[in-house]
N, CA, C and O of each residue as an XYZ file, in Angstrom:
428
protein
N       0.804     -1.188      0.000
C       0.000      0.000      0.000
C       0.846      1.250      0.000
O       0.479      2.262     -0.597
N       1.952      1.179      0.655
C       2.854      2.313      0.723
C       3.390      2.657     -0.659
O       3.545      3.828     -1.004
N       3.672      1.622     -1.445
C       4.152      1.866     -2.807
C       3.068      2.533     -3.652
O       3.341      3.375     -4.508
N       1.832      2.124     -3.380
C       0.722      2.707     -4.132
C       0.576      4.180     -3.810
O       0.374      4.985     -4.719
N       0.675      4.560     -2.535
C       0.569      5.977     -2.134
C       1.740      6.777     -2.699
O       1.577      7.894     -3.189
N       2.893      6.188     -2.619
C       4.075      6.880     -3.142
C       3.933      7.095     -4.656
O       4.291      8.155     -5.170
N       3.420      6.110     -5.352
C       3.216      6.206     -6.788
C       2.158      7.255     -7.118
O       2.340      8.043     -8.047
N       1.060      7.274     -6.372
C       0.022      8.292     -6.578
C       0.558      9.687     -6.274
O       0.239     10.649     -6.972
N       1.356      9.786     -5.249
C       1.966     11.073     -4.906
C       2.889     11.549     -6.026
O       2.898     12.731     -6.369
N       3.654     10.637     -6.585
C       4.536     10.991     -7.707
C       3.729     11.456     -8.925
O       4.106     12.410     -9.606
N       2.613     10.766     -9.184
C       1.765     11.178    -10.304
C       1.129     12.539    -10.051
O       1.003     13.345    -10.972
N       0.729     12.800     -8.815
C       0.178     14.119     -8.480
C       1.231     15.214     -8.680
O       0.940     16.265     -9.252
N       2.436     14.965     -8.210
C       3.519     15.942     -8.397
C       3.805     16.164     -9.889
O       3.984     17.291    -10.349
N       3.840     15.064    -10.612
C       4.096     15.153    -12.047
C       2.986     15.941    -12.746
O       3.255     16.759    -13.626
N       1.752     15.691    -12.350
C       0.604     16.387    -12.927
C       0.676     17.886    -12.633
O       0.411     18.704    -13.514
N       1.030     18.245    -11.413
C       1.143     19.664    -11.062
C       2.287     20.324    -11.829
O       2.155     21.463    -12.278
N       3.393     19.627    -11.980
C       4.505     20.171    -12.766
C       4.089     20.402    -14.224
O       4.469     21.396    -14.842
N       3.301     19.462    -14.755
C       2.803     19.634    -16.119
C       1.891     20.853    -16.226
O       1.949     21.585    -17.214
N       1.051     21.076    -15.216
C       0.150     22.240    -15.212
C       0.946     23.544    -15.184
O       0.613     24.496    -15.890
N       1.988     23.582    -14.371
C       2.836     24.779    -14.291
C       3.531     25.008    -15.633
O       3.597     26.132    -16.130
N       4.041     23.933    -16.203
C       4.715     24.042    -17.500
C       3.740     24.503    -18.580
O       4.087     25.331    -19.423
N       2.525     23.967    -18.554
C       1.508     24.376    -19.517
C       1.173     25.858    -19.360
O       1.014     26.565    -20.355
N       1.066     26.326    -18.130
C       0.802     27.752    -17.892
C       1.955     28.606    -18.424
O       1.726     29.663    -19.011
N       3.187     28.151    -18.222
C       4.354     28.877    -18.746
C       4.330     28.924    -20.275
O       4.625     29.956    -20.877
N       3.978     27.805    -20.888
C       3.910     27.748    -22.352
C       2.830     28.699    -22.865
O       3.043     29.396    -23.857
N       1.686     28.735    -22.209
C       0.605     29.642    -22.613
C       1.039     31.103    -22.483
O       0.729     31.922    -23.349
N       1.751     31.429    -21.412
C       2.247     32.799    -21.231
C       3.243     33.159    -22.332
O       3.204     34.261    -22.878
N       4.131     32.225    -22.653
C       5.089     32.459    -23.737
C       4.377     32.624    -25.081
O       4.778     33.443    -25.909
N       3.332     31.850    -25.285
C       2.567     31.941    -26.527
C       1.916     33.320    -26.659
O       1.946     33.919    -27.734
N       1.330     33.824    -25.572
C       0.716     35.160    -25.597
C       1.767     36.236    -25.860
O       1.534     37.168    -26.630
N       2.917     36.100    -25.219
C       3.994     37.072    -25.422
C       4.488     37.036    -26.865
O       4.771     38.079    -27.454
N       4.591     35.838    -27.433
C       5.012     35.697    -28.825
C       3.995     36.344    -29.764
O       4.374     37.026    -30.716
N       2.704     36.132    -29.498
C       1.665     36.765    -30.314
C       1.783     38.286    -30.268
O       1.673     38.953    -31.297
N       2.007     38.828    -29.077
C       2.160     40.276    -28.922
C       3.371     40.783    -29.699
O       3.293     41.799    -30.390
N       4.484     40.071    -29.582
C       5.703     40.483    -30.289
C       5.541     40.392    -31.805
O       6.020     41.260    -32.534
N       4.872     39.349    -32.276
C       4.646     39.218    -33.716
C       3.751     40.339    -34.240
O       3.975     40.858    -35.334
N       2.745     40.708    -33.465
C       1.867     41.807    -33.868
C       2.636     43.130    -33.898
O       2.487     43.913    -34.836
N       3.454     43.379    -32.877
C       4.277     44.591    -32.859
C       5.240     44.600    -34.037
O       5.442     45.636    -34.670
N       5.827     43.465    -34.326
C       6.762     43.361    -35.444
C       6.069     43.687    -36.766
O       6.619     44.408    -37.599
N       4.870     43.158    -36.955
C       4.122     43.432    -38.184
C       3.796     44.919    -38.293
O       3.921     45.509    -39.366
N       3.376     45.525    -37.177
C       3.072     46.957    -37.188
C       4.312     47.787    -37.496
O       4.242     48.755    -38.253
N       5.441     47.411    -36.914
C       6.684     48.144    -37.171
C       7.142     47.980    -38.620
O       7.671     48.918    -39.217
N       6.941     46.806    -39.176
C       7.300     46.601    -40.588
C       6.452     47.495    -41.492
O       6.965     48.103    -42.431
N       5.147     47.569    -41.202
C       4.266     48.437    -41.991
C       4.677     49.898    -41.852
O       4.756     50.625    -42.842
N       4.936     50.319    -40.625
C       5.349     51.702    -40.392
C       6.669     51.996    -41.097
O       6.832     53.060    -41.694
N       7.599     51.066    -41.030
C       8.894     51.225    -41.691
C       8.713     51.358    -43.203
O       9.351     52.200    -43.836
N       7.854     50.537    -43.772
C       7.601     50.603    -45.215
C       6.979     51.944    -45.599
O       7.349     52.534    -46.614
N       6.033     52.427    -44.786
C       5.415     53.729    -45.065
C       6.442     54.850    -44.972
O       6.433     55.774    -45.785
N       7.329     54.770    -43.981
C       8.365     55.795    -43.838
C       9.348     55.749    -45.005
O       9.780     56.794    -45.492
N       9.698     54.563    -45.449
C      10.592     54.447    -46.613
C       9.935     55.043    -47.856
O      10.584     55.734    -48.642
N       8.638     54.768    -48.025
C       7.916     55.311    -49.175
C       7.838     56.829    -49.087
O       8.012     57.523    -50.088
N       7.578     57.341    -47.894
C       7.506     58.795    -47.701
C       8.864     59.439    -47.984
O       8.936     60.499    -48.606
N       9.927     58.802    -47.529
C      11.275     59.310    -47.790
C      11.567     59.313    -49.286
O      12.151     60.265    -49.805
N      11.165     58.256    -49.975
C      11.369     58.202    -51.426
C      10.576     59.303    -52.121
O      11.071     59.928    -53.059
N       9.340     59.544    -51.661
C       8.529     60.615    -52.242
C       9.171     61.973    -52.018
O       9.217     62.798    -52.930
N       9.666     62.211    -50.810
C      10.312     63.489    -50.514
C      11.582     63.671    -51.325
O      11.875     64.776    -51.781
N      12.333     62.606    -51.508
C      13.563     62.675    -52.298
C      13.236     63.002    -53.749
O      13.943     63.787    -54.381
N      12.175     62.411    -54.279
C      11.773     62.696    -55.654
C      11.272     64.127    -55.790
O      11.490     64.755    -56.825
N      10.603     64.655    -54.764
C      10.114     66.033    -54.806
C      11.263     67.026    -54.791
O      11.156     68.099    -55.385
N      12.368     66.688    -54.121
C      13.503     67.603    -54.025
C      14.279     67.681    -55.328
O      14.837     68.734    -55.638
N      14.334     66.622    -56.088
C      15.135     66.603    -57.310
C      14.692     67.661    -58.322
O      15.557     68.358    -58.853
N      13.391     67.826    -58.625
C      13.006     68.868    -59.578
C      13.379     70.273    -59.110
O      13.664     71.143    -59.933
N      13.380     70.501    -57.796
C      13.748     71.818    -57.287
C      15.185     72.132    -57.661
O      15.494     73.260    -58.045
N      16.063     71.152    -57.554
C      17.456     71.365    -57.912
C      17.587     71.637    -59.403
O      18.376     72.493    -59.804
N      16.838     70.935    -60.221
C      16.900     71.153    -61.658
C      16.394     72.541    -62.012
O      16.993     73.221    -62.846
N      15.297     72.974    -61.390
C      14.772     74.297    -61.699
C      15.737     75.369    -61.226
O      15.829     76.430    -61.844
N      16.463     75.110    -60.135
C      17.461     76.059    -59.657
C      18.558     76.218    -60.703
O      18.975     77.341    -60.986
N      19.034     75.117    -61.283
C      20.039     75.178    -62.342
C      19.479     75.894    -63.562
O      20.186     76.654    -64.225
N      18.215     75.651    -63.853
C      17.560     76.308    -64.980
C      17.493     77.812    -64.743
O      17.693     78.593    -65.673
N      17.216     78.223    -63.514
C      17.158     79.647    -63.185
C      18.522     80.298    -63.353
O      18.622     81.410    -63.871
N      19.566     79.615    -62.921
C      20.923     80.156    -63.080
C      21.264     80.271    -64.562
O      21.880     81.249    -64.986
N      20.867     79.280    -65.345
C      21.094     79.344    -66.793
C      20.371     80.539    -67.404
O      20.910     81.214    -68.281
N      19.152     80.799    -66.941
C      18.406     81.964    -67.433
C      19.126     83.258    -67.085
O      19.188     84.169    -67.910
N      19.671     83.352    -65.874
C      20.413     84.553    -65.483
C      21.650     84.735    -66.362
O      21.969     85.854    -66.762
N      22.339     83.644    -66.659
C      23.504     83.723    -67.553
C      23.087     84.242    -68.936
O      23.783     85.064    -69.533
N      21.953     83.758    -69.434
C      21.465     84.193    -70.748
C      21.149     85.681    -70.737
O      21.517     86.406    -71.662
N      20.472     86.134    -69.696
C      20.141     87.562    -69.586
C      21.415     88.390    -69.518
O      21.517     89.429    -70.170
N      22.375     87.942    -68.742
C      23.648     88.659    -68.605
C      24.394     88.692    -69.940
O      24.946     89.724    -70.323
N      24.407     87.554    -70.645
C      25.080     87.489    -71.945
C      24.403     88.377    -72.982
O      25.048     88.832    -73.927
N      23.104     88.627    -72.811
C      22.377     89.516    -73.725
C      22.645     90.987    -73.437
O      22.158     91.859    -74.156
N      23.430     91.272    -72.373
C      23.835     92.644    -72.106
C      23.050     93.333    -71.000
O      23.028     94.562    -70.950
N      22.415     92.594    -70.126
C      21.646     93.191    -69.033
C      22.224     92.762    -67.688
O      22.823     91.695    -67.555
N      22.025     93.631    -66.693
C      22.452     93.312    -65.331
C      21.506     92.274    -64.730
O      20.307     92.280    -65.005
N      22.063     91.381    -63.903
C      21.256     90.411    -63.156
C      21.451     90.575    -61.652
O      20.869     89.831    -60.862
N      22.270     91.552    -61.255
C      22.514     91.794    -59.831
C      21.342     92.570    -59.227
O      20.547     93.177    -59.945
N      21.249     92.541    -57.906
C      20.158     93.235    -57.216
C      20.218     94.746    -57.425
O      19.181     95.406    -57.482
N      21.408     95.287    -57.537
C      21.569     96.738    -57.621
C      21.068     97.295    -58.948
O      20.384     98.319    -58.958
N      21.385     96.656    -60.061
C      21.068     97.204    -61.389
C      20.216     96.257    -62.242
O      20.222     96.370    -63.468
N      19.505     95.356    -61.637
C      18.790     94.307    -62.370
C      17.945     94.894    -63.507
O      17.160     95.821    -63.306
N      18.126     94.335    -64.690
C      17.320     94.714    -65.848
C      17.857     95.889    -66.641
O      17.394     96.137    -67.754
N      18.814     96.615    -66.102
C      19.386     97.756    -66.823
C      20.445     97.247    -67.790
O      21.083     96.220    -67.563
N      20.614     98.006    -68.887
C      21.665     97.652    -69.843
C      23.018     97.853    -69.195
O      23.230     98.808    -68.447
N      23.918     96.953    -69.487
C      25.272     97.094    -68.948
C      26.232     97.408    -70.080
O      26.076     96.930    -71.204
N      27.221     98.215    -69.762
C      28.206     98.617    -70.766
C      29.429     97.711    -70.730
O      30.110     97.551    -71.743
N      29.711     97.126    -69.591
C      30.880     96.260    -69.461
C      30.607     95.207    -68.403
O      29.460     94.894    -68.085
N      31.694     94.672    -67.869
C      31.568     93.672    -66.814
C      31.054     94.334    -65.537
O      31.363     95.494    -65.266
N      30.262     93.588    -64.751
C      29.745     94.077    -63.466
C      30.178     93.083    -62.397
O      29.854     91.897    -62.466
N      30.917     93.582    -61.407
C      31.420     92.670    -60.377
C      30.290     92.094    -59.524
O      30.421     90.989    -58.998
N      29.177     92.828    -59.379
C      28.041     92.307    -58.618
C      27.384     91.142    -59.369
O      27.051     90.112    -58.783
N      27.210     91.335    -60.671
C      26.635     90.259    -61.493
C      27.557     89.044    -61.521
O      27.103     87.906    -61.395
N      28.864     89.297    -61.689
C      29.831     88.196    -61.716
C      29.793     87.396    -60.415
O      29.840     86.166    -60.431
N      29.708     88.101    -59.300
C      29.667     87.421    -57.995
C      28.409     86.561    -57.891
O      28.461     85.432    -57.402
N      27.284     87.096    -58.351
C      26.022     86.365    -58.293
C      26.058     85.127    -59.198
O      25.606     84.053    -58.801
N      26.584     85.278    -60.388
C      26.594     84.173    -61.352
C      27.612     83.092    -61.008
O      27.450     81.941    -61.415
N      28.650     83.442    -60.269
C      29.707     82.475    -59.957
C      29.575     81.857    -58.568
O      30.490     81.176    -58.105
N      28.457     82.086    -57.905
C      28.215     81.445    -56.601
C      28.019     79.955    -56.797
O      27.565     79.506    -57.849
N      28.372     79.189    -55.760
C      28.150     77.736    -55.816
C      27.127     77.334    -54.804
O      26.800     76.153    -54.693
């Protein structure tokens, strides 16, 4: 009879250990679900930010081209014999103007 009680006691202990382990596994499963959901949300947010960055980069490129186009226009006006500096803009020039030269040669 003593062996029977000892055996039942061992099974009870084993059963309780299994219950604790099962509870731990369930907690880990919930934590994993939470982490996977956060990961998915972060991936979506990251993709949206990358797309937004690409859009902003594309928007900036035409501005640089138009800036070069504006400088080219100023060179054309200057070559046609007109001032492009703030002081004499639009007036006919007789020779070189250091203000215009400074403006046209800026980087």
